[in-house]
Legacy VTK file of the C-alpha trace (Angstrom):
# vtk DataFile Version 3.0
C-alpha trace
ASCII
DATASET POLYDATA
POINTS 162 float
-74.400 97.245 75.419
-71.649 95.405 77.261
-70.467 93.642 74.322
-68.795 94.808 71.100
-70.848 94.159 67.751
-68.147 91.338 66.949
-68.721 89.885 70.179
-72.445 90.114 69.660
-72.364 88.873 66.385
-70.222 85.960 66.864
-72.291 84.582 70.103
-75.494 84.604 68.271
-74.109 82.581 64.953
-72.255 80.194 67.534
-75.458 79.396 69.559
-77.904 79.186 66.823
-78.057 76.376 64.500
-79.563 76.994 61.506
-83.674 76.861 61.490
-83.599 76.880 65.021
-84.916 80.111 67.726
-82.868 81.315 70.360
-83.530 82.740 73.711
-81.562 86.005 73.913
-79.880 86.424 76.992
-76.584 88.726 77.970
-75.016 85.479 79.494
-75.088 84.033 75.915
-72.582 87.060 74.680
-69.575 86.366 77.053
-68.737 83.605 74.486
-68.111 86.187 72.020
-66.211 88.608 74.104
-64.389 85.889 75.858
-63.144 84.500 72.076
-62.405 88.719 71.136
-60.346 88.729 74.089
-58.425 85.463 73.433
-57.685 87.029 69.912
-56.519 90.318 71.057
-54.480 89.046 73.894
-52.567 86.298 71.167
-52.370 89.112 68.641
-51.015 91.453 70.780
-48.476 88.861 72.773
-47.359 88.354 69.012
-47.037 91.817 67.843
-44.943 93.036 70.749
-42.704 90.003 70.416
-41.926 89.642 66.838
-40.985 93.378 66.689
-38.068 92.478 68.705
-37.067 89.862 65.553
-35.420 91.570 62.641
-36.482 90.610 59.160
-38.582 88.087 57.715
-37.507 85.109 56.247
-38.304 84.447 52.607
-41.037 81.304 52.352
-38.579 79.494 51.038
-35.881 79.408 53.240
-37.993 78.703 56.421
-36.731 76.337 58.970
-39.992 74.445 59.424
-40.316 72.426 62.878
-42.646 69.439 63.638
-44.926 72.150 64.994
-44.884 74.571 62.249
-46.159 71.776 59.941
-48.592 70.460 62.410
-50.154 73.983 62.763
-50.263 74.504 58.909
-51.747 70.920 58.076
-54.744 71.781 60.988
-54.953 75.445 59.585
-55.721 73.844 55.964
-58.337 71.061 57.514
-60.158 73.911 59.195
-59.998 76.262 56.077
-61.436 73.230 54.256
-64.595 72.463 56.837
-64.806 75.899 57.281
-65.662 76.797 53.681
-68.316 74.056 53.270
-69.896 75.373 56.122
-69.834 78.991 54.443
-71.030 77.673 51.242
-73.882 75.523 53.152
-74.746 78.178 55.104
-73.796 76.540 58.210
-72.309 79.311 60.035
-72.686 78.115 63.550
-70.596 75.222 62.520
-67.908 77.247 60.830
-68.077 79.336 63.890
-67.370 76.147 66.444
-64.373 75.020 63.949
-62.736 78.534 63.705
-62.852 78.909 67.457
-61.849 75.643 68.331
-58.989 76.133 65.850
-57.827 79.773 67.122
-58.723 79.253 70.686
-57.406 75.447 71.367
-54.785 74.908 68.504
-53.231 78.126 67.852
-53.208 79.715 71.204
-53.409 76.941 73.543
-50.577 74.520 71.582
-48.801 76.357 68.938
-48.350 79.898 70.616
-46.990 78.251 73.871
-44.629 75.567 71.322
-43.381 78.708 69.602
-42.121 80.882 72.675
-38.774 79.134 73.294
-38.049 79.891 69.715
-39.117 83.458 69.538
-37.000 84.033 73.065
-33.855 82.444 72.084
-31.618 84.766 70.470
-29.045 81.896 69.668
-31.381 80.334 67.244
-32.081 82.960 64.272
-33.609 80.630 61.823
-35.616 79.220 64.089
-37.034 82.658 65.565
-37.842 84.148 61.941
-39.295 80.738 61.038
-41.608 80.946 64.249
-42.139 84.920 63.609
-43.179 83.995 59.907
-45.911 81.186 60.788
-46.951 82.851 63.650
-47.898 86.345 61.325
-48.933 83.756 58.646
-51.321 81.813 60.794
-53.060 84.755 62.444
-53.697 86.601 59.427
-55.073 83.224 57.433
-57.406 83.068 60.963
-58.685 86.796 60.708
-59.386 85.781 57.166
-61.305 82.873 58.048
-62.914 84.936 60.768
-63.950 87.719 58.868
-67.274 87.114 58.195
-68.242 86.535 61.629
-66.397 89.132 62.996
-65.121 91.617 60.885
-63.976 94.506 62.714
-61.458 92.398 65.113
-60.231 90.486 62.031
-59.672 94.054 60.018
-58.005 95.870 62.307
-55.326 92.861 62.968
-54.824 92.308 59.472
-54.333 95.972 58.768
-51.565 96.370 61.406
-50.127 92.935 60.636
-49.466 94.623 56.839
-47.551 97.458 58.309
LINES 1 163
162 0 1 2 3 4 5 6 7 8 9 10 11 12 13 14 15 16 17 18 19 20 21 22 23 24 25 26 27 28 29 30 31 32 33 34 35 36 37 38 39 40 41 42 43 44 45 46 47 48 49 50 51 52 53 54 55 56 57 58 59 60 61 62 63 64 65 66 67 68 69 70 71 72 73 74 75 76 77 78 79 80 81 82 83 84 85 86 87 88 89 90 91 92 93 94 95 96 97 98 99 100 101 102 103 104 105 106 107 108 109 110 111 112 113 114 115 116 117 118 119 120 121 122 123 124 125 126 127 128 129 130 131 132 133 134 135 136 137 138 139 140 141 142 143 144 145 146 147 148 149 150 151 152 153 154 155 156 157 158 159 160 161
């Protein structure tokens, strides 16, 4: 197969509303593959950059900026709605919400907004806060994604713990 197990599983769940039959085609799996690639690229970018930042701040000493508060509020509302969809076995809705959060909000917005702080050695508190938030949001996102993409989410969580 041209696609991994996670990409195949995610694609099928994403495109198949409850109770509906779908016609399989390889093209439909590109969605899952592209999403997995997006996650890996974000993960590699984060790890490559946070390894250069010494230490981790205490959760109580974070210097939260508006973007940090925003991404946490988006994560919390995503967790709430995804949990409801998991409980009601609406897996395709959960998949869409997780993908929207990770791709559009975390990768396209928060990651971009955090780059300035990550690269700035002048603002150590801001740098440590950005490091903490990036790793925390990534790890929580992977826990949310785990039932749908267990291999990539497990690999990322194990690497973050080290």
